[in-house]
N, C-alpha and C positions, 0 to 999 in steps of 0.2 A: 504493500500500500504506500509506504514511504517513497519507494522508487517511482511508483505511478504518479504521485503528487509532485515529485521533483521534476518528472518529465513534463507534466502539465504546466508547471511553473516556468520551466525552461522554454517550452513552446510559446507560452503567452508572452514571455519576456522578449523572445527573439522576434516574433511576428507582430505583437502588439506595439512594440517600441517603434516599429517602422511607420506606424500610422501617425500622421500629423494632426494635431488637434486644432480646434478653432482658436483664433487670436482674440476674438470677442464675439458677443452675441446680441441680438435684438429680440425682444419679447413682444410678439404680436398679440392681438386680441383673440385670435382663434387659429385653427389650422390654416397654414399658408397655402394658397392656391396659385398665386402669380406674384412675380416681383418685377418691378421696373426701377432702374437706377438712373437718375438724371440730376446733374448739377449739384452734387453733394447730398442729395436726398434719396431715400429708399422708400418706394411706394409698394405696400404689401396688400394684396387682395386676400381676404380671409373668408373662411366658411361661416363666420359669425357676423354676417351683415355689415361688414366694415372694410374700409381701406385705411390702413395705418400709415402715416407718413413720419419717417425718422430722419434725424440729422445723422449722417454716417460718422462724422467726426466725434460728436459728443455721445452718440448712441441714444439720445433722448427722443421720446415720442413728441413730435411737434404738433401733430393734429390727427384726429380720428374722424373720418367722414363715414357716417352711418346711413344705410339705406333701410327702408321699412321692412320689418319682418313680414312673413306671409302666412296664410292659412293653408295647411296641408290637406291631403285627401281625407284625413280623419277629422278635420275641423279644428285642429289645434294650431295655435300661433307658434311658429317656429322661425329659426334663423333663415335668412336668405343667403345662399352661398354666392359669393362674388367670384365669378369665373375668370375675369381678366380686368386689368387696369392699364391705362395708358395716359401719357401726358404730352401736350403740345402747347408751348407758350404758357398762357394762364388757364388753360382748360384741362380738366381731368375727366377721362372717359371711364365709366363704371358699368360693366356688364354683370347683371345678377339674376338670380332665380326668381321667377314669378309664378303665379298659380297655373295649374293644369299642365305643368311641364314646360311651359313657354318661358321666354326670357324678356327682360326689360333692360333699357339703357338709360342711365342718368348722366348728365353733364354737370360737373361742379365748376363754378366760376364765380369770382367776386364774392365768395362767402356763401353762395347759394347753390343748392342742389336741385336741378330741374329735370323732370322726366322728358326724355326724347320720344320713347315709345314703350309700351307695356305689352301684356299678354294679349291685348285686343288685336295686335298685329299677327298673332299666331305664328311667331317665328321662333324656332328652336335654335337660337344662336349659341355656338360653342365658344367663339372667340371674337373679339372686336378690338381693332386698333385704328389709330388715326392715320389717314393718308395725307391730310393737311388739316389746317385749323377748322375747316368747314366740311371736310369729307372723311368718312370712316369706312373701313373695310370690315365686312361681316363674313364669318365662316360658319355655315350652318351644319348641323349634324347630318343632314341629307347630302352633304358634300357640294353645296351650292355656295358660290361666292357672290356677294352683293356689294357694290359700291354705293354708299348712301350719302345723300346731300343733307347735312344737318339743318341748314336754313330752310330749304324747300320741303324737307321731310319726304323726299322722293328718291327713287333709285336712279343712279346714273347709268348703271348696267348691272346685269346679273347673268351668271353662267353656271352650268353644271360641270363640275370637274370630272366626275366619273360616277359609276354606280356603286362604288365602295363607300363605306362609312368614313366620314371626316375624322381626322385625329388632331391636326395642328396646322398652323401656317406661320410663316415668318417673312417679314419684309426686309429688303436690303436697306443699306444706309440712305440711299436716295429716295426710297419708297416708290420707285417706278417698277419694281419687280416684286412678286410674291411667290414663295415656294409653298406648295400645299402637300401635306403628308396625309395618307389614309391607310386603311387596313389592307390595301393591296400590296404595300411595300414599295410601290413606285412613287416618285415625286414629280409633280408638275410645276414648271416655272411659267408664270403668267405676267402679262403686261397689265399694270394696275390702271392704265388710262382707258383700256377698252375690254379687258378680260380675255384677250386672245392668248392662246398657248404659244409660248416661245420654244420650250424644250421639255422633254421628258427624261428623267434620270431613273434608270431601271436596272433590274437583275443583280442587285447587291443585297438588299433586304428581301427576305423571302416571306415575310409576314407583316403584320401591322407595325407601322412606325408610330410610336407614341408621341415623340417630339422631334422637332427639326430646328436647326439654327443656321444662320447665313451671315458671314462676316468677310468683307474684302474678297468676295468671289469664292470663298470656301464654304462648303455645306457640310454639316454634321448631323447624323441621325441617331435616335435612340430607338432600338428595335425590340419587338417581342421575341424575335428569333435570336436574341442574345448577341446581336451584332450592332456595333456602332460603325457607321459608314462615313468615310470622308470622300466627298466629291469635289473636284475642281472643274466645273462645267466648261470653262473657256478652253481648257486643254484636253478635255475628254478623259480626265484622270479619275480613277476611283479605286479604293481599297477598303477593306473592313477589318476590324479587330473584334475577336470573339471574347465574350465574357462568360462567366460561369452561372449567370443569373439573368433574368429579364432586365433590360435596360430601360428604365422609366424616364430618365431625364438626361439631357445633354446641353452643353453650352460651349461657346467659342469665345476666345479673347478678342478684343477689338481688332487685332491684326489678322486674326484667323490662324495664327501660327501655333496656338495652344488650344487644346480641347479638354473638356472634363466631362465624365459620364458616371452615372450611378452603376457601380460595377459588381455588387455582390448582395447577398441576402442580409448583410449587416448594415446596409445603407451607406457603405463607404463610397468615396468618390475617387476615381483614378484620373490623373491628369497626364497627358502625353503631348509630345511634339508632333504636329500634323505633317511635318515635312519628313522627319527622320523616323517617325513612328515610335520613338523611344519613350518609355515611361519616365515621367518627371517626378512623380510622387503619388502617394495614396493618403487620403484624408478621411478621418473618422469623426465620431461624435454626433452623428445624426440618429435619432431614436426611431424615426418612422420613415415610411416610404417617401422618397424624394419627389417633389413636384416641380422644382425650378432651380436651375443653376444660372446665375447671372454674374458675369464678369464686370468688375469695377474698372479695372485696367489690366495691363499685362501680368501683373503680379498678384492681384487680389480678386477673390470671387465670393459671392454669397450663395448659400444653399438653403432653400426652403423645403419644407416637408409637411406631412399631415400632422406634425407637431406644431406648437405655437412658436418654437424657437427658430430664428433665422441665424445660421452660423456664418461668420466671416472668416475666411482663410487667407493665409499668405503663402504663396508658392515657395518663395525664397526664405 
């Protein structure tokens, strides 16, 4: 028994020590669903009817924007899950759960939260992001993309991506291209001005792609098939790295030279060089399934999960 305990301790010491722990933490109001970082502030969408805004330097909660709770199918008043958040200039875009399985969108500006549309639109929106101050892009569970004019409250265009169920989308830095991931494993690149398909990235992920990121022409995926794929569409390059567990989340550094993904059952994050494929480090301390990896710069990244804690890591 003593020998067994000694071996367990040795194993834990050898392999546990290689995990890098968070350098600091933020405590959100509820389980974290989405994270956006901009101009020194962290915007966290939670499952508890709120968007929490933190100062990254002081780690203090600056503001909590709440959306109304909803009545569920049993007639009980429950929290509204905030599915995504986005920021442009002085506007904050909040996508949350509404009644009957549909979604609603609020715009927060000048200290006021106003409804853009609610369940009466009968839209099952999975993700919403700004294309400009007055235009948003909606990704529906039916895998339809909609460009929506905030002022006119009308569609600019809409298109069906495919017959597969929608998973995620990501915009490039210029917001003139969007990459859509779905359960087919293929990715579609579309022009955000008209919804026309530019290119298809295929044959690397064999199943549902949970998440996708796109930085400086580099694309990274988080796959149900335990693959994180790196595409560089301009040069038709692609390769994948296999994990031992389902990959729920992925993120790229601003340069696209570094990628991070949820790499095992313990909710650890593996960071690697997208050019050399070399592992840079492994990061621990996440208690629940990862929902978002958001890079602050080339050295630091945030990790949100089904827990309330947002962990901040330093690569170096």
